[in-house]
N, C-alpha and C positions, 0 to 999 in steps of 0.2 A: 284418516286422522282428524281429530277435532281442529277447528280453525279459530284463531284469535284475530279479531279485527286489526288492521294495520295500525290504526291509531285509536287507542282506547278512549271511549267517551268520557271516562273519569278524568283522564289527563287533559282532554279538551276543556272540560268543566273547570279544572284547576291547573293552569300551566305550571305552577310551582312543583307539580308532580312529574314534570318532564324528565328530570334526571333519574327518576325511580320507575320509569316505564318498564324497563326490563324485569324488575322484581314483580311489578303488578301483572305483567304478561305471564311470567312464570307461575304466579298463583292461579291465574285463570286457566292456563294450560294444564296444571296439575288437577284442578277441579274437573275439567273436561275429560281428562284421561281416567280419573277415578270413576266418574259417572258412566263413562263408556264401558269400563270394566264391570261395573255393577250391573249394567243392563245386559251385558253378555252372559253374566252368571245367573242373574235373578229376574231379568226381564224389565223390571222397573225399580226405581229407588224405594218405592213403597213396599214392594215385595221383599226387597233386601232388609228393610226395617221391620221385619216380621218375626224376629227372633223369639219374642215373648210367647208366640203361639207354638213354637217348637220346644223351647227350653222350659225347665221347671216341671211342675206336676199338672198333668192333664188327663181327664177321663176320655177314653176312646170307646165310644158306643159300639162301633163296628167290631171291636175286639173284646168288648165287655171286660175292660180292665183299665188300669192306670199306667200311663207312660211317664217316666221321670228322667229328665236329662239335665246335665250341668256341664258348664265349660270350666275345666280345672286342669290345664295342660301339664302342670308340674306335679300334681298330686299322685300319691302312691295308691290310694284306695278311697272309695266313697261308699257310704251305706245310708239308705233311707231309713229314718227312724221316726216314730210318732206314737200317738195314742192307739193307733190301729194295730201296732205290733209290739206293744208293751215296751217301746223304746229300746228294743233289742238291737244292739249295734252290729250284729252279724247276720241277721236274718235276711235282709234285702240288700245285697251288694249290687253296685253298678258295674257295668262292663266298660272297659276303655274302648272308645271308638276313634275315628280319625279326627284330626284337627284339634286335639285336646279335649274332645267331648267324651262324656260318660253317659251311660244309659241303663235303665232297668224297666222291665214291664212286670206289673203285679196284677195277675188275673183276679177278678172280683170273687171268683170261687175260692181263692186262696186267702184273701185278706179283704175285709170289708172297710174300705176307706170312705168316710162319710163327711158330709158338710159340717163344718164347725170344729173338726178335730184338729189338734195341734200337731205340728211336725217340724223336723229339722233334717239336716244331712250331717252325718258323721264323716269328717274328712281327715284322712291320714295324709299329712302334708309332705312336701318334698324334703322338709327339714326333720321329718320323723314325728312332728307334733300330731296329736290326735285330739280334735276339737269337734264339738257339736255346733254346727253353724246354721244360720238361716239362709235359705235359698236366695240367691241374688234376684231370682224371678218370682219370688213369693208375691201373690196379689193381695195378701193381707197379713199383717203382723200384729200380734196382741201381747200385752204385758200381763203377767201373773200378778194379781193384786197383793199376794203375800211375799213371794220371792222376788218380785219385780223383774223377773227374767222374761225376755221377749222370745216368742216362738212364731214360726209361720203358722197360718191357719188355713185349712182347706176351705175354699170358698166357692161353693157351687149350689146356691139356693134353688129350690124347685121352681119358684116363681121369678121369672125374669122381669126386670124393671121395664115398664111401658113408657117410652118417650112420647111426648105430645108436642115436641118443639120443631116439627118438620118445616113449619112456615118461617122459622127464624133464620135469618141469613146474616153472618158476621159482616158481609160486604156492605150492609146497610149502616154500619157504624163507621162512617168515614171521618168523623171528627171525635175521637175518643175523649170522653170526660170520665176520667178513671178514678174509681173509689178504691183505694188500697185498704185492705181489711184483713183481720185475723179472726177466724171463726171462734176460736177458743176464748178470746178476751172481748168478744163483741157484746156480751150481755152485761147487765148491771149487777147481777148476782155475784157473790164471792164464790167463784168456781169456774169450771171449764164449760163454755157454751158448746152447743151441738150444731151439726149441719141443719137439722130441721128447725131448731130454734132460730137460727140465722135466717133461714128461708121465710119463716112465718113472721118474725118480729122485726128483722133489720132490713130485709129487702124492700118492704113497702116504704121505709124511710128514705132509702137510697133513691128509689123511683120518684118519690115526691120531691126530693131535693133537685133532681134533674140529671143525675149521673147516668150514663148509658153503658158503662163498662166497669166490671168488678176486677180487681187484681187480688186474687186470693193467695195469701201467704200460708206457709207451713202445711201444705197439703200432703207431701210425701212423708212417710213415717220417719220420726226422729226420736232417739231415746231420751233426750233431755228437753223438756218442755221450754225451759228458759232460753234455749238457743234460737227462739223465734222461727224455728223450722229450718235453719241454715246449716245444721249438721245432720244431713240425711243418712239414714241407715238402709232403708228399703225403698228403692226407687220406683217400684211398681205397686206399692201398697199405700193407699190413702190412709192417713193417720187414723187409727182406731179411737183416739182420744175424743174425736168429735162425732163418732157414730160409725155406721156401716158404709160400704161402698154405695149401697142403694140410697142411703141418706144423702150422700154427696151428689148422686145423680138427681135426686129430688131437688136439691138446692139449685143445680145448674138448670134443670128443666123449668123451675119456677122463674129463675132470672130471665131465661129466654122468653117465657110467656109475657114478661114485662118489657120485652125489647132491650134487655140488658145483656151485653156480651160478657163472657167470663174468660179472663186471662189468668194463667197460673204463674206464680213465682217459681220458675224452674231452676233448680240448683244442680247445674252440671259443671260448675267450676271446681268443686271439691266434694269430699264425702267425710263423714265422721270417721275418726281413727279407731273407734271401738272395734275390737275383734269379735266380741261376743255377739253384737247386733248387726254389724255392717259387713262391708266387702273387704276390709283390710286383710291382707295376707291370706286370702281364701284358700289358695292351693299350697300354702306353705313355702312359696318361692321368694317371698319378700317383695314381690312386684305384682304381676298379672294385670289387674285393673289399673295399677298406679305405677309411677316411676319408682325405681328402687333407690334406697338410700336417702340422702339429704334432699335431692331434687323432688322426691315424692312427698315432702312434708312442707306445708305452708307455715312459716314461722309466726305470722300474725294471727292466723285463725286456728292453729293447732289442729290441722286436719290433713287428710290425704289428697294428693293431686293426681288426677287422671293422666294416663299416658295416651294422648290422642293419636300417637303414631302407630298404635297397635290396631289393626283392622277390627278385631273382635271387640275392642273397647268402643270404637266408633259405632259398630253395629249395635252394641248394647245400648248406648245412649240414644242412637237414632230410633231404635225400637221403643225406647221409653217415650220419645216425642210422639211417635205414632199412637202408642197405647193411650196416652192421655187425651189426644185429639179424638180418637174413635170410641174408646170405652166410656169416656165421661163427657163427650161432646164439648170439650174445652175449645175455646175460640182463639187460642194463641198463648204466647208465653212472654213473660218478662225474664230474660236471661240474666240471672244474678252473676255478679263478679266477672263480667266480660273482660275488664282490664287484667284481672288475674289470669284469665284464660289466654289472653293474647300474648303475654310476655313472660319470659322465664323469671324476670325480676318481680312480676306481679304488680308492677306500678309502685312498689314501695320505695320511697326515697329517691324517686326519679322525676326530674322536671322535663316535660315534653315541650321544650322550647325550640326544637328544630325538627324538620321533617326527617332527618337521619334517624331519629329515635323510632320511627315507624317501620324502618326497613333494615335495621342493623341486626347483628347476630343474636340479640336478646329477644327478638320476635319469634314466637313459636309457630312456625309455618304449618305444623301438623294440626295445631289448634285452629288456625284460620281455615284449613280444609274442613275440619269438623263443623265449624260454625256455618260455612257455606252450604254444606250438605244438610245441616239441620234446618236452615231457612228454606232451602229448596224443597225439602220434604214437607215441612209444615204447610207451605203454600200449595203444595200439590195435593196433600191429603184433605185439607179443609180450605176450600176456596174463600179468600177474604180473611184468612186467619191473620192475627196481628203478632208481630215479633218486635220486642223492645229490648234494646241493649243497655245494660247498666255499665257504662264506660266513662271514665273520667280522663282518658288519655287524648281523646279527639282523633282517633285513628281515621285517616282519610278513607272515604268510600265505605265506611261501616254500614251506612244506610243508603247505599246505592245498589242497584241490581247487579247480580254476579256477572252477567254478560257484559256489563260496562267496566268490569274490573273491580267491582265492589264485593262486599261480604254478604249483602242480601237482607239486612234488617230493614224493618219499616220505620222504626223510630229509635232515637237514642234519648236517654234521660239527661236533662240539663242539670247535672249534678252540682255545678258551681253556683247555681242560683240560690238554693236554700242556704248554702254556706255563706254567700254574700249577705243575705238578709240577717242571718244570725250575727255575723261580724259587725254589720252596721249597727244593729241594736245594742251589741255589747260594748262597742268601742267609740261610737260617735254620738255627739249631741244631735238632737233633731235639727238644730240650726246649721249643722255642718254637713247635712246630707248633700251629696254631689250629684246633680242631675246628669252630668256627662257620664259618671260612673254607672248610674242606674241604666241609662240608655245603652251603654256599651255592654253591660253585663247581660241584659235581656235580649239584645239583638245580635250579639256576637256568636254566630253559629255558622257551620259550614253550609254553603249554598246548596239548595235542593236536597238537603238531608234533613228529614223531618225530626222534630224535637218535641219531647214531652216536657212542658213547663210545669214547675211546681215550686211553691214557696216553702213547703215542708213536707216530709214524708215520715215514715216510722223512725228513720234515723235521728231526726231532730226531737223525737219524743222519748228517746231512751234515757234511762237513768244516767246522770252525768251531764245531761244537757236539759234544755227546756223547750217547750213549744213556743211558737211565736207569741201566742197569747200570754204565756207566762213570762216571757222576756219583757213584754210590753207592760203588764199589769201586776205581775208577781203576787205577793200575799194579799194585795187589795182585792183580788178576785174572790177571796174567802169572806170578805166583809162588806163590799160595796157594789155588788152586782145587781141589786134590786133596781127596777126602773125608776123608783122614787128617790134613790140616793143621789146626792150631789157630790161627785168625785171627779176632780180634774185628771187624776191618774187613769180612771176608768174611761172617761170621755176621750182622752188621748189614745188609749189602747184600743178601744173599739174603732175609732176613726182610722187609725193607721193600719189595723188588722184588715179592715175592708179595702183600703187603698192598696196595700201590698198584694193582696190576693188578686184584685182586679188588674193592676198593672202587670203582674206576672203572667196572668192568663192572656191579656191583650197583646203583650209584646213578646212573650217568651217562647212561643212555639206553635206547633200545629196540633197539639193535644194538651190536656191539662190534668193534673193529678192532685189529690189530697189524701191524707191518711184519716181513717174514720175517727170522727169526733172533732177533728181540727176545723171542720167547716163551721162549727159553732163555738170554736175557741175553747175546746176541752182544757180544763185548768191544770191537769196534772200529767206527769210523765208516765212512761210505761216501765213497770218493774215486775218481772215474773216471780212467782214463788221460789224462794231460795233460802239457804241457811241464813244468809245475812239479814233477811227480813222476817225470820221465823216462819217461812213458808206461807206468807200472806198473799191473798189475792186482792188486796186493797187497791193496788195500782195496775192489776192485770185485768181490767174491766173498763167499760165505758158507761159514764153516768148520763144516760138519756133523760133522766128526770130533770136535769138542769135545763135542757133545751125545751122540754115539754111544759115547763113552768112559765106561763106568760108574764109573771111578775119579775122575771130575771132577764138580764140583757143578753144572755146566751141566745135567746129567742131572736133578738134583733140581728145578731151576727149570722144566724142560720137563714133568716129571711133574706138577707143581702146575698148570701150564697145562692139561694134559690133564684133570685131575680137575675143575678149575674150569669148563671148557667143558662137560664131561659133566653137571655139576650144573645149569648154566644150561639145557641142552637138556631134561634129564629133568624139570625142574620148570617149564618154559616161563617162565623168569624174566623175559625181556625183553618178554613180552607183557602183563605184569600191572600196568601202570601204575606210577606213582612210588612210592617207598618211604615208609614211615611211621616217623618217629623214635620210639623207645621210651625211650631213655635217653641222657643225655650227662653225663660226669663229667670236668670239666676238671682236677681234681686228679690223677687217675690216667690222664688222657688216653684215656678209654674212650668209644667211640661205638657204640650199639646201635640197630639199626633192623630193620623187617620189610618184606619184599617177597615176593610170590607165595607167602605162607604159610611162608616161611623166615625165620629170625631170624639176622641177621648181627652178630657181636660183633668189635670191633676194639679192641685195646689197643696204642696207639702209644707207651706210656711207655718210656723208655730202660731202666728198671730195676724198676719196681713190678710184681711178679707178685702178684695178689690172690687169696688162697684164699677159697672160699665167697663169691664175688662175687654179690651179690643185686641183681636187676634186674627190672623189671616186664615181664609179657607180657600179651597180650590174651586168651589162651585157656588155661584150666587144663588139666592133663593131664601126660603123660609125653613127654619129648623125647629125641631121639637126635642125635648129632653126625654130620653128613654129610660135613663137610670141615674139616680142621685144617691150618693152615699150619705147625704145629709137628710134624707127623708126620715120622718119620725118613725115609720114602720121598721126601719133598719137601725134605729138608735141614734139618728142625727138630730139636728136642731131646727130643721124645717126652715132654713134661711133662703131657699131658692124656690121660686114658684115654678113647679113642673107642669102647670096646666096651660101656660101661654106659649105662643110661638115667638121665635126670635128671627128677625129679618136682617139680611146682610146689608152692608153699606158699600156703595161703590167708592173706590179710591184710585189714585194714580197707579198704585201698586197692585191693584186687584181687589176683589171683594174682601170685606172685613166683617166680623161678627162681634157683637158686644153683649156681654152677659155679666151678671153678678157672680163672682167666683170666691166663695168663702174659704177661709183657711182650713187645712186638713179635710179637704173635700174633693171627691172625684165626680165628674159628670160625664155622661155619654149622650151625644146628640146625633140626630139623623135628619138629613134634608128631606122635606116632605113635598115641596114644589118649588 
């Protein structure tokens, strides 16, 4: 029998978990029992997560024909239909097998199934319904330009994609600097961008800026473009809007060639409710992949909720994890909606103010088992793969190893941080910024659980909200962004935008993220084509011409991002544990701290520029300035001499350093001797 340690390391790490040790132990025991059962039946978890190679439509060379399998336990009958048989709903029936599976074999001599042909499966459901459906295991789905109907597409090109990324190892990306991006809206044109356009035009920009990890949104097929890819219909099909599967492989291969890891925004929290395109009611039972009735519907997202307690559902989702890792060389996942996965209430209207909330009856223990298996699988299939949890509940152990009593993620998103910055900009005067609040917000995280810090993601860019740059500068961005313009609004906005990004990265976590365009203060929100905007692409694109124009201050903001990321990489900032506060001055609104041997100074005051500002340091010696947000190259006023050395002064209380600290300025110093 599997063994659980007598005292879980997770409980030792956090003694407040002691009353909940029995529940944590039970979770670990269930995981161990499940993996033991999987190994008895399949040998390894990876073999178990291989359903996509058995199910769906596959050519068998040894039998010179096509094998088609589906899982539809409650269905009355299934028939394979497509271009190859004139969409005849009776010609190719499937035979019922064991465990709810259905199967048909079509010899090549009987029917010529060819690359590029469209196909579906006609399902007579348990309720007597008769519908043409897309296979849950379709590797490609395409939309008819006239009828707008989606179909599966046979995908077996003669030439296989040749990977050249064997020397790239995701283990080398130990401090992820994550560039969250959407391929379709990554171009400046009014239209949908492609995988190849992204690889050729956007990847070089990302590399030059200094990011070492892509987080690709909207990869799995989704019927509505404006869903941002979050209402998935076909989990094994890369969206055809952006190109072919080979085009996506080209993008990943090119990224790896630049030393950039690729993380996929994985949507396993829910699925689109559409019957025509998705998984909903596939076998006519009202359940199958999802919970039946009210429990199977997410009220906030208007989508279907997976039933993680069904072994076949777990196997389907685990196979999906393996598929993306192996077929497209994806380096990991950002698991979307983890809070919704973890709890029956999905985190809606619930305050997580007590540890009881993490262990009461509202916790979905089946979902926790699935997440543990998914993390175990991902790390086993691709060594060094990255798993990131989008969770706002603060579930203890979410990012601790499973063997310690955790769930096995590598990182969690600091979801409160961008909300904090937006609320601060919306509701507080600059004079009222509270340094204690800032310090608490950016350092308050669970010990030894890694966090992705970010000041804004795509969430803060959507219609109905504004980016940080737009909150800071609003309509003035349209009129006063030239480098020759004199504008106090723009001066303030550029200065604070740089300071917010730097302090968030320096204090907030062990990884850092931005959404594409925000690194240079993209001026507008994101709004996909829809009826309400006359199907316009005006806001579903990125205006790279703004940052390319040396006469505009967007260039300054991008230059600071570039220098900031270089500083982080060269000094291994994000690997060095949390920061140590050296000094806080509420009168001058100055905050000074140390991390990774670097000293960070922030003067948030609206007007107080302090000459000979004296503050404590831990080590005597001489210091140099590595980064100044006031440099002219980054849009500052050049008030600090970055060429000279600064020497400590001995005092009764230890060494002190003196420097000119202008208002709305951040400096980073390093001891040189």
